[in-house]
C-alpha atoms as one frame of an Amber mdcrd trajectory, in Angstrom:
protein
  -0.524  -0.183  -0.222   1.096   3.780  -0.996   2.645   5.869   2.347   2.445
   9.053   2.731   5.403   9.809   4.397   5.414  12.757   7.300   1.004  12.069
   8.347   1.848   8.140   9.887   0.306   8.469  13.068  -1.956  11.659  12.388
  -5.401  12.451  12.047  -7.466  11.885   8.984 -11.579  12.739   8.535 -12.273
  11.709   5.511 -16.728  12.867   4.802 -19.229  10.804   2.425 -16.916   7.717
   3.274 -19.547   5.070   4.100 -19.106   3.604   0.948 -17.578   4.356  -2.809
 -14.507   6.900  -3.043 -15.124   7.884   0.796 -14.410   4.255   1.783 -11.718
   3.454  -0.636  -9.824   6.904   0.733 -10.809   6.224   4.496  -9.378   2.459
   4.301  -6.234   3.722   2.198  -5.777   6.439   4.687  -5.622   3.770   7.216
  -3.348   1.481   5.501  -1.021   4.057   5.313  -0.519   4.807   8.969  -3.342
   7.185   9.741  -5.671   6.978  12.123  -9.462   7.944  10.161 -12.109   9.200
  11.076 -14.660   8.282   8.960 -17.721  10.102   8.435 -21.386   9.562   6.778
 -24.517  10.795   7.461 -25.751   7.322   7.496 -24.698   6.096  11.164 -24.728
   2.384  10.507 -22.640   3.154   7.236 -20.020   5.050   8.722 -19.522   2.640
  11.393 -19.346  -0.444   9.490 -16.349   1.549   7.333 -14.603   1.736  10.838
 -15.271  -1.816  11.718 -13.928  -3.379   8.770 -10.927  -0.347   9.011 -10.000
  -1.689  12.557  -7.370  -0.724  14.458  -7.687   2.874  15.969 -10.456   4.130
  13.275 -13.810   5.446  14.214 -16.491   6.557  13.082 -18.881   9.846  13.077
 -22.101  10.805  11.854 -23.512  14.443  10.577 -25.399  16.050   7.776 -22.784
  17.890   5.905 -25.633  20.613   4.491 -26.342  21.831   8.342 -23.211  24.501
   9.116 -23.871  24.238  12.834 -23.670  20.138  12.937 -20.216  20.722  11.037
 -19.130  23.056  13.716 -20.529  20.605  16.367 -18.978  17.561  14.986 -15.419
  19.052  14.833 -15.139  20.652  18.319 -15.800  16.645  19.349 -12.693  16.181
  17.259 -10.498  18.470  18.335 -10.751  16.730  22.092  -8.663  13.410  19.732
  -5.403  13.327  21.390  -4.018  12.710  17.650  -3.309  16.381  15.369  -5.905
  16.257  12.537  -3.687  16.837   9.302  -5.638  15.865   6.792  -9.054  16.019
   6.116 -11.371  14.770   2.712 -14.693  16.807   1.938 -15.464  14.082  -0.075
 -19.192  13.837   0.764 -21.506  14.447  -2.522 -24.530  12.764  -3.849 -26.168
  12.266  -7.286 -29.152  14.647  -8.056 -30.682  13.290 -10.992 -32.778  15.955
 -12.890 -32.725  18.998 -15.121 -32.453  22.541 -13.960 -34.818  24.355 -16.253
 -37.193  21.711 -14.986 -35.872  20.639 -11.636 -38.102  20.379  -8.307 -37.231
  22.919  -5.377 -35.806  20.434  -2.819 -33.896  18.280  -5.480 -32.016  21.671
  -6.109 -32.118  22.208  -2.596 -30.503  18.611  -2.013 -27.820  19.089  -5.068
 -26.380  21.944  -4.116 -26.978  21.318   0.086 -24.614  18.930  -0.399 -22.091
  19.156  -3.015 -21.345  22.633  -2.679 -22.736  23.979   1.163 -21.408  20.810
   2.638 -17.815  21.122   1.193 -17.995  24.972   2.428 -19.078  23.864   5.805
 -16.662  21.225   6.369 -13.632  23.118   5.417 -14.666  25.950   7.486 -15.639
  23.984  10.381 -12.280  21.671  10.441  -9.247  23.424   9.015  -9.087  25.673
  12.547  -8.084  22.293  13.942  -4.987  22.228  12.144  -3.999  25.624  13.086
  -1.464  24.155  15.348  -0.458  20.776  13.672   3.641  20.594  13.138   4.471
  18.945  10.119   2.475  18.400   6.978  -1.610  19.539   6.531  -3.329  18.618
   3.560  -7.141  19.474   2.074  -8.706  17.164  -0.226 -11.898  17.689  -2.314
 -13.942  15.401  -4.491 -15.358  17.263  -7.093 -16.405  15.433 -10.197 -15.125
  15.054 -14.019 -18.094  16.554 -15.044 -17.246  19.605 -13.931 -14.711  20.192
 -16.567 -17.196  19.631 -19.491 -20.574  21.591 -20.303 -23.567  20.583 -18.132
 -25.428  18.201 -20.645 -26.657  14.828 -21.110 -29.334  13.470 -18.642 -28.392
  14.855 -15.690 -27.647  18.604 -15.743 -28.876  19.775 -12.459 -25.680  17.206
 -11.335 -23.486  19.150 -13.372 -24.751  22.335 -12.817 -24.036  21.340  -8.552
 -20.161  20.014  -9.342 -19.276  23.036 -11.451 -20.137  25.040  -8.587 -18.098
  22.649  -5.734 -15.131  23.143  -7.645 -15.316  26.444  -8.133 -15.411  26.739
  -4.247 -12.347  24.395  -4.353 -10.911  26.214  -6.730 -11.032  29.308  -5.011
 -10.422  27.592  -1.102  -7.074  26.028  -2.536  -5.562  29.446  -2.964  -6.804
  29.964   0.386  -5.293  27.361   1.925  -2.128  28.170   0.328  -1.882  31.043
   2.259  -1.966  29.136   5.566   0.201  27.293   4.389  -2.254  24.352   3.753
  -1.659  21.663   0.587  -4.838  21.102  -1.022  -5.546  18.455  -3.619  -8.687
  19.227  -6.079  -9.726  15.811  -7.002 -12.039  15.150 -10.589 -12.901  11.367
 -10.746 -14.874  10.144 -13.849 -17.379   7.293 -13.368 -16.280   4.616 -11.555
 -18.046   2.265  -8.900 -19.497   3.953  -6.507 -22.577   4.245  -4.754 -23.093
   7.883  -5.636 -26.751   6.823  -8.314 -28.195   6.099  -5.166 -27.403   8.861
  -3.046 -31.115   9.414  -2.799 -31.524   6.267   0.164 -29.784   8.699   2.749
 -31.714  12.455   2.076 -32.869  13.793   5.439 -36.766  14.453   5.616 -35.645
  18.364   4.691 -34.752  17.158   1.073 -38.156  15.505   0.713 -37.765  12.229
   3.129 -36.391   9.232   2.221 -35.864   6.767  -0.978 -34.235   4.738  -3.267
 -33.480   5.185  -6.744 -34.177   2.223  -9.237 -31.694   0.065  -8.899 -31.941
   0.024 -13.397 -29.905   2.853 -13.391 -27.095   1.470 -11.300 -25.617  -0.259
 -14.316 -22.813   2.455 -15.922 -21.597   2.133 -12.451 -21.678  -1.326 -11.737
 -20.018  -2.398 -14.394 -16.654   0.581 -13.813 -13.336   0.075 -12.281 -13.861
   0.024  -8.477 -12.299   3.582  -7.354  -9.251   2.134  -5.465  -6.802   2.486
  -8.468  -7.262   6.585  -8.080  -5.366   5.794  -4.663  -2.059   5.290  -6.037
  -2.048   8.627  -7.994  -3.932  10.666  -5.151  -1.047   9.399  -2.504   1.700
  10.705  -5.178  -0.385  13.830  -5.307  -0.703  14.288  -1.349   2.943  13.586
  -1.489   3.984  16.031  -4.348   2.139  19.069  -2.429  -1.344  18.659  -4.160
  -2.749  20.124  -6.761  -6.118  19.015  -9.235  -6.032  15.618 -10.501  -8.452
  14.474 -12.925  -9.038  10.763 -13.206 -10.347   9.403 -15.944 -11.286   6.206
 -16.300 -11.050   4.676 -20.024 -14.323   4.562 -20.426 -13.858   8.259 -20.046
 -11.127   8.843 -22.402 -12.859  12.077 -24.044 -12.027  14.398 -21.198  -9.870
  16.012 -22.134 -11.857  16.143 -25.379 -14.613  17.776 -24.101 -11.956  20.706
 -22.297 -10.875  21.581 -25.435 -14.599  21.693 -26.899 -15.444  23.803 -24.737
 -12.204  26.065 -23.687 -12.382  26.869 -28.323 -16.121  27.608 -27.577 -15.447
  30.456 -24.821 -11.920  31.377 -26.518 -14.642  32.147 -30.148 -17.204  34.331
 -27.964 -14.588  36.406 -26.686 -14.088  40.353 -28.653 -11.405  42.876 -27.925
 -13.729  45.995 -26.727
């Protein structure tokens, strides 16, 4: 397992770690020698992953879309003996909706978790790193959808991830001013449970529900997110930066980015 020099025996917090990319990050960070706090809105999911990791891993359950809940959790985590050295704001939900016809609670849900949750998590937990000696790192999970035009079957998801990307990019510069390195991860389609994020939807976002499992086929057939870990670890070790992990099925990400860049360049006029 890829190691992270300087992070051994230090504390890491990964949000949305009850499954998918978050669970992969939690397991990989623990294998690299860190004490990992496994966070998820679903207590049973967080506890399951922490139990599977074993050792010093522990679970914490709260809703990242609620600012007060994030700050209360930070107060609890501050009581730990290990210094918080790595935070990964990973929690996110897949929202299958258009923008023009999207229902208000769906739009609220998508942005409250994908955008506000990212901001509240970072605001709440970064101060715990203030007195931490040694390396400090913050990771953000956005999406390759943020690098392309927000088209397709779920444009609302893409729009929320565009906002996530912009917020994370802004915070990377603010963190750098504090001497904290950061990585902005944009994964493509991997085998995760984000397609069924509705299963954890709080009551204020329309109540608990499940998506039709028939929509899961593209995710089920995709690569395991663990294939990203060596690249993520290398990016952390190198001091962070942008990391786009594109599975072979999405080899056109760079081409789509160029198409968008050409569209912008073609719209610029000097006045």
